[in-house]
C-alpha positions, 0 to 999 in steps of 0.5 A: 414699792419704795420707788413707786411711792417716791415717784407718786409723791414727786409727781404733783399730778398724782391724786392725793388719795393715791399717794396716801394709799401707796404710803400706807401700803409701804408702811404695811410692807415694813410691818409685815417684814418685821412680823415675818421675822417673828413668825420664823423665830416663833414655834407657836405663832398661830395668831401671828400667822393670822395677823400676817395674812390679814396685813397681806390682804390689806396691803393688796387692797391698798395697792389695788385701790391706788391703781384704781384711783389712779385711773379715775378722773381728777379728785375734784370731779370724782370725790371719794364717798360712801354716800351711795347704797351700793358703796356701803353694801360693797364696804360691808361685803369686803369686811365680811369677806376679810373676816371670813378669810382670816377665820379660814387662816385661823382654822388652817393654822389650828388644823381644824378642817378635819374636825368638821368632816362632811359638808354643809354639816359636820358628818351630818350633824353639829360639831361635838368639840371646840375645834369643830365649832370653829370650823362650823362657824367658818361655814356660817360666816361664809353663808353670811358673806355669800348673802352679801355677795349675792345682794351686791351681784343683783344690785350691780346688774339692776342699777349699774348695767352701763358701768363696765368696772362695777358690773364686771368686778361685781360679777367676778365677785359673785362667780369667784365666791360661788367657786370658792364655796364649790371648791371648799365643799369638794375639798372637804368631801375629798379629804383635802386633795392638794390641787383643790387646796391650791385652787382654793388659795388662788381663788381667795386672792382673786376674790379679794382683788375683785372686791377691792376693785368693786369698792374702789369703783363704787366710792366715786358713785353719786347717790341718786344718779339717774340711770338710763331709762329702762324702757330702751332695754329689751326684756323677757325672751328678747333679752334672753335671745340677746344673751344667747346670741352673745354666745355664738351658739352655732359655734358653741355646738360645733365645738362641743361636738369636738369636745365629746368626740375627744372624750369618747376617743380619749376614754375609748368608751362612751363617757359616764353621764355626769362626766359628760354633763359637767364637761359639756357644760363647762365647755359650753360656758368657756366657748360662750364666754370667750365669744362674748368677750370677743364681741365686746372687743370687736363691737365697733368693727361689728357695727361696720360690717353688714354680717355682724351689725345686728349682734347684741352689742352693736345693735344696742340690745345689750350694753358693752358692760353687760357683755364684758361681765357676762363673758368674764362670768361665764369663763370663771364658771367654766373653769370652776365647773371643770376643776371641781367636777372633771379634773384640773387638767381639763380646766387648765386647758380650757383656761388656756383656750379662753386666753388664747382666743380672747387675748392672743387672737381677738386683741392682737392677731386679728388686727395685726397679721394676715395669718390671724386665722392660721395662728388663731386656729389653735384656740378652736382646736383646744376643745377636743383636748379638753374632752380627752383630758376629761376622760383620760386624765392626761394627754398623749400623741394621738390626742394631738391629732385631734388638735391638728385636725381642727387647727388645719380645718380652721383656715379653709373654713374661715377663708371661704367666709372671708371671700364672701364677706371681703368688702365687710372685712375691708371696710372694718380694716381687718387684714383677712387674706382676701383683703390683703393678698387677693381672692385668687391667692386665698382660693389657692390657699383654701385648696392647699390647706384642704389637701393637707387636712384630708391627708392628716386624717388619713394618717390616723388609720395609717398609724393604727390610731383608728380603725377601718370604719374611720378610714372609709369615712375619712376618704369619703368625707375628704373627697367631698371636701376636696371637691368643694375646695376644687370648685372654689379654686376653679370657679369665680364668685361667692356661691362656691365659697359659701358652699365651701363654708357650709360644707366645711362646717358639716365636714368637721362634725361628720369627721369627729362623729366618725371618730366616735363611731369608730371607737364604739363599734 
């Protein structure tokens, strides 16, 4: 921290506000070091612990704000001001949340959580002692801060739909706050399990960072700045359809089929209604949010491709800021739903899939290597693991076979589409296999991967992982898919490739349906 602050002061181009924030953060770290020593030597330091937490939050805010201001334009062009109504609301919200966090730390230090059992009231009524009232007051403060967070959320979506930083960070604030409320309620009702306690602490830090980013972006806003005319924005059903298409609903449905199959096979029975409901809802949000973020990243490429030019972002139906905010919000909602109502393993697997698809595939692999589809296929192979973890609470070797089936299915499926849309991908500069290696090489690879996929499905009954019903289904479906791949190899033209693309979609759904029926019958 000392080195960064020294560098900022030595570099004349650094904004004055950034230098001040970094210096204040450095001073705060020194003060916190002294305070930490006092905590170690004190046996009755509840108030010192709260002060230590408050100072840590302030330091985090100062560093985050310095990073934010460092990315703004020059100070003359972007004056720091609280003149806008949104900036004032953001400032009030961040103060309320700071008070909420400190009160929560005070409550934890006093061991007051169990004094107000149940949620939202204390054992169905009001508290009957001072510690209980402290815990109940924390919930009242959470309600007040929640109202402010909701107001901030709707204000951003109404007025700042073209500003990616404000809209995305404010959406994150809303979802993180809602997630905090959910995890807090579940934590109390389940007598403070360690995983929910840790998640609550991590989400607190993320919420604080999102609030600081929101305030940092808002203080440069000018009061009365005219928004783009609302008339150009679709409304009603058209707007709903735009957000729906942002999710890539057909892909979401296919992924949910594999998720549900993972639940049945992993649990060896039909899952309960609520477990299935929350798992499928979380899975749908994770897949939809990831698809939205993928479209934000690829919006310029999509505009150059005939197949994707009418998607919500390149067509102008939604702004990039709306796509980014929706995608991040859906991913956050998915994680909290799975962590709260399913289990932490399912939530972490889902998070890994989202990061894999958005960062590893969309940002890097898709544009870096001809093997993008092969390596990126791991993202789409995670949903059956999520379903398995939801039902069984753990993973084992048979669960990895479900992962492998989707992983091996992905290349022939998408390479068939790439043959049909070869010119689109070439125009957009995406190094898909037909563009780089040629059509004939791609057709050979489709056939080879199809043979490997079918062989993999036949290994499952061989190793006694499935029964005879799945064996028959795997043979019939496998021969059907091999025939389609053989036609792609032997016959030129796009028609057979398009047929392979369609058949492979149906194959994946049917093979996982066969797994479900094999377990239940």
